[in-house]
Every structure is written in structure tokens, then in C-alpha cells.
C-alpha positions as CSV (number, residue, x, y, z in Angstrom):
1,M,20.1,-10.7,9.6
2,N,23.5,-9.0,9.8
3,G,22.9,-5.8,12.1
4,I,21.1,-2.8,12.0
5,V,21.0,-0.8,9.0
6,W,18.3,2.1,9.9
7,Q,17.1,2.9,13.2
8,A,14.8,5.6,13.6
9,K,13.4,6.8,17.4
10,G,10.3,9.2,17.7
11,L,10.7,10.4,13.9
12,V,8.6,13.6,12.7
13,L,8.4,15.4,9.8
14,S,6.3,18.7,9.5
15,Y,5.5,21.1,6.7
16,P,4.8,24.6,7.6
17,S,1.7,25.6,6.7
18,R,-1.0,28.8,7.5
19,D,-2.4,26.5,10.6
20,G,1.3,26.2,12.2
21,G,2.0,22.9,10.7
22,T,1.0,19.7,8.8
23,E,2.4,16.8,10.2
24,A,3.3,14.2,7.2
25,F,4.3,11.3,9.6
26,T,4.6,11.4,13.5
27,H,6.8,9.6,16.2
28,V,8.0,6.5,13.7
29,D,10.1,4.1,15.3
30,F,11.8,1.1,13.6
31,D,14.5,-1.1,13.4
32,I,15.8,-2.3,9.8
33,S,18.7,-4.8,9.4
34,A,20.6,-5.9,6.9
35,G,19.4,-8.7,4.4
36,E,15.6,-7.4,5.6
37,F,13.1,-6.7,2.7
38,V,10.7,-4.1,3.9
39,V,7.4,-3.4,1.9
40,L,5.7,-0.1,3.1
41,K,2.3,-0.4,2.4
42,G,-0.4,2.7,3.2
43,P,-2.9,4.9,1.3
44,S,-2.0,7.8,-0.9
45,G,-0.5,10.8,1.6
46,S,-0.1,8.7,4.4
47,G,3.6,9.5,4.7
48,K,5.3,6.4,3.0
49,S,7.4,8.8,0.4
50,S,7.8,11.5,2.9
51,L,9.9,8.8,5.0
52,L,11.3,7.0,2.0
53,Y,12.6,10.7,1.4
54,C,14.1,11.2,5.1
55,L,15.7,7.8,4.8
56,V,18.1,9.3,1.6
57,G,18.6,12.6,3.2
58,L,16.4,14.5,0.4
59,L,14.4,15.5,3.5
60,T,15.0,16.3,7.0
61,P,13.1,15.3,10.1
62,T,11.8,17.8,12.5
63,E,12.1,15.8,15.4
64,G,13.1,12.5,16.5
65,S,16.5,10.8,15.6
66,L,17.6,8.5,12.2
67,Q,20.9,6.4,12.4
68,Y,22.2,4.6,9.5
69,R,24.9,1.9,10.8
70,N,25.1,3.1,14.1
71,V,25.9,6.5,12.8
72,D,23.5,9.8,13.6
73,V,22.5,11.0,10.3
74,T,19.9,13.2,11.4
75,R,21.3,16.4,10.6
76,W,23.8,15.5,8.3
77,S,24.9,18.0,5.5
78,S,23.7,17.3,1.7
79,K,27.2,16.7,0.7
80,R,27.5,14.1,3.0
81,W,24.3,12.6,2.1
82,A,25.1,12.8,-1.3
83,H,28.2,11.0,-1.2
84,L,26.5,8.2,0.8
85,R,23.5,8.3,-2.2
86,Q,26.4,7.8,-4.7
87,T,28.3,4.8,-2.7
88,E,26.1,2.9,-0.2
89,V,22.5,3.7,-0.9
90,K,20.7,3.6,-3.7
91,F,17.4,5.2,-4.7
92,M,14.9,5.0,-7.1
93,P,12.3,7.8,-6.7
94,Q,8.8,7.1,-7.8
95,I,9.5,9.9,-10.7
96,P,12.7,8.8,-12.5
97,A,15.6,11.7,-12.1
98,I,17.2,11.2,-15.2
99,I,19.7,13.3,-16.7
100,P,18.1,14.5,-19.7
101,Y,21.2,14.9,-22.0
102,L,22.6,11.5,-21.0
103,T,22.0,8.3,-22.7
104,V,21.1,5.2,-21.4
105,R,24.4,3.7,-21.8
106,E,26.1,7.1,-20.9
107,A,24.4,7.1,-17.4
108,L,24.5,3.7,-16.6
109,N,28.4,3.9,-17.3
110,L,28.7,6.5,-14.5
111,P,27.9,4.2,-11.6
112,A,29.3,1.1,-12.8
113,K,33.1,1.3,-13.0
114,D,34.4,-2.2,-12.5
115,E,33.9,-5.2,-14.8
116,K,31.5,-6.9,-11.8
117,S,29.3,-4.1,-11.8
118,M,29.6,-3.6,-15.8
119,A,28.5,-7.3,-16.3
120,N,25.6,-6.9,-14.0
121,T,24.7,-3.9,-15.7
122,H,24.5,-5.7,-18.8
123,R,22.3,-8.7,-17.3
124,L,19.7,-6.1,-16.1
125,L,19.7,-4.5,-19.6
126,D,19.1,-7.8,-21.2
127,R,16.8,-9.5,-18.6
128,F,14.5,-6.0,-18.9
129,G,14.4,-5.3,-22.2
130,M,16.8,-2.2,-22.7
131,M,20.0,-4.1,-24.6
132,N,18.6,-2.4,-27.8
133,H,17.6,1.1,-25.9
134,Q,21.5,1.9,-24.6
135,D,21.8,4.8,-27.0
136,Y,18.1,6.3,-26.6
137,Y,17.9,9.6,-24.6
138,P,15.2,9.7,-22.0
139,H,12.5,11.6,-23.7
140,Q,12.8,8.4,-26.4
141,L,12.0,6.0,-23.9
142,S,8.4,5.2,-22.6
143,V,7.0,5.7,-19.4
144,G,7.5,1.8,-18.5
145,G,11.3,2.1,-20.2
146,R,12.2,5.1,-18.1
147,Q,11.0,3.1,-15.0
148,R,13.2,0.0,-15.9
149,F,16.0,2.1,-16.7
150,S,15.8,3.8,-13.0
151,F,15.3,0.3,-11.7
152,I,18.4,-0.7,-13.5
153,R,20.3,2.1,-12.7
154,A,19.6,1.5,-8.8
155,M,20.9,-2.2,-9.1
156,A,23.7,-2.3,-11.2
157,T,26.3,-1.5,-8.6
158,P,26.4,-3.1,-5.0
159,A,24.3,-1.4,-2.1
160,R,24.0,-1.8,1.9
161,A,20.8,-0.3,1.2
162,V,18.3,-0.1,-1.8
163,I,15.2,2.3,-1.4
164,L,12.1,2.1,-3.9
165,D,9.3,4.3,-4.0
166,E,6.4,2.8,-6.2
167,P,9.0,0.9,-8.5
168,T,6.4,-1.2,-10.7
169,A,4.0,1.3,-10.9
170,S,4.2,1.7,-14.8
171,L,5.4,-2.3,-15.6
172,D,3.8,-4.9,-16.6
173,D,3.2,-8.2,-14.7
174,V,6.3,-10.0,-16.2
175,M,8.4,-7.0,-15.4
176,T,7.0,-6.8,-12.1
177,Q,8.0,-10.1,-11.2
178,Y,11.6,-9.5,-12.7
179,V,11.9,-6.6,-10.0
180,I,10.6,-8.9,-7.2
181,E,13.1,-11.4,-7.8
182,E,16.0,-9.2,-8.1
183,L,15.1,-7.4,-5.0
184,T,14.5,-10.9,-3.1
185,H,17.9,-11.8,-4.3
186,A,19.4,-8.3,-3.3
187,A,18.1,-9.1,0.5
188,N,19.2,-12.8,0.0
189,S,22.3,-11.6,-0.7
190,G,22.6,-9.1,2.6
191,T,21.3,-6.0,1.2
192,C,18.7,-4.1,3.3
193,V,15.8,-3.4,0.9
194,I,13.0,-0.9,1.4
195,L,10.0,-0.5,-1.0
196,A,6.9,1.8,-0.7
197,T,3.8,0.4,-2.9
198,H,0.4,0.5,-3.7
199,D,0.7,-2.2,-5.9
200,P,-1.1,-5.5,-5.0
201,R,1.1,-7.8,-7.2
202,V,4.3,-7.0,-5.3
203,Q,4.7,-10.0,-2.9
204,S,7.6,-11.9,-1.4
205,E,7.3,-14.7,1.1
206,N,10.0,-13.3,3.3
207,A,8.9,-9.5,3.5
208,T,8.5,-7.5,6.2
209,I,5.5,-5.3,6.3
210,L,5.4,-1.7,7.5
211,Y,1.8,-0.4,7.2
212,M,1.4,3.6,7.0
213,E,-2.1,5.3,7.8
214,K,-2.3,9.1,8.6
215,G,1.4,9.5,9.6
216,Q,1.3,6.3,11.8
217,L,3.9,3.6,10.9
218,K,2.6,-0.2,12.1
219,R,4.5,-3.3,11.6
220,R,2.8,-6.4,10.0
221,G,5.5,-9.2,10.5
222,L,6.5,-11.6,7.7
223,D,3.3,-11.4,5.7
224,L,1.7,-9.8,2.7
């Protein structure tokens, strides 16, 4: 491991309700290092997605502190978070956030500026069976095709952290294995990988398991 990337202390997220507030998660503490592959498990509604959204600045914690590489980002502006997502922290949401008027080729050309990134993009397109779909618009892709495209976009350029919400939900066994291999390689290269999933097929020998239940987080160690 090469230092702490994410550190949470006493993190709480509450949503307003008629009863005064509903907690998505409460008193979450963790340290996640560079090169660590974290699999976040737990039942639906346990707070997994909400926690990931806090890690990429799309939700703001109600209480506690969140640090990214020793910088307190708990109350960052949306502009600073957007810059971080464009440069260092890549996010794949459960429902792909795809610009409807851009083709696959056009959307992937936006982040991939240099030759190395372009070469990696083409490698991923080939591996995930998308080479012949580069001129497709999002509505022309299948559900699985949109998920593969979203994964390729998240992995196309170098990142300090990659955060993924249910990245294999619509993929077959072969594509799921490819996703696991790509993420394992990224972690082995020093990228911090955090993945939330219900999918029992998602397994990695060196994964750290974090289990959420009723908004509480528990560490399960290096075992799936």
C-alpha cells in the first residue's frame, strides 16, 4: 500500500423526512489505501450507494469528516468535486450517466487526450466487444452495452481512485470476469478501487470486504 487515499471519521448521512430525518448511514469510519481493492457488500437499502455518492461529491455528509489524500473534502464546492472527478477520481454509477447526443466514439474521445489513453481505450473497446459499436448513440446500445461503455469510460484514463456502483449487474459471466481482471490490474498498479455490489460473481483474492447493514459499516478482511 502507498498511503491513505480515503479516510472517513464519524461520517453520517441523513435525509429529511416527516419524522425529522432518515439516516442512510451513521458513524462510518474507514481508511482506504492506494492499491487497495475494496468490495462493499450489503442488502439493498443499506447505504452502499449513498456512501459512494459521498466519496465522489454528489452527496454531502450531514456529520463527520471525509479526507481525500489528506485533504478535507467534506464541504467542498460542486465545482471542486467536478474537477476531481474529471482528473483523479473516476465514477461509474449504477445507472450509466451517458450524454444522449454523443456517440460512443465521441464520448470516449473527451477524456482520452493522449496516445497512451487512446491506446488503452481501444484495448478496452476490443476486449469488451464494443469496437463495432463506436458510432452508436446510447439509445442504440443494449442495457449491457451501456454498462460496458460506462465501465470503459471509467477505466480509459489513469486515475488515483475508481469508484463503481454495481458495475456487473447487466453483464454475462465472461464480461463480469473481464471487469474483475481490469479492476484487479488497476489495484495492483496502485489505483484505489472501491466497488459496491450484490453480485456473488464478483470475487478477488486480495479484496478487502466492507459490509453495510442498516447504515452500519463493518470490515470483513481479505476474504470474499
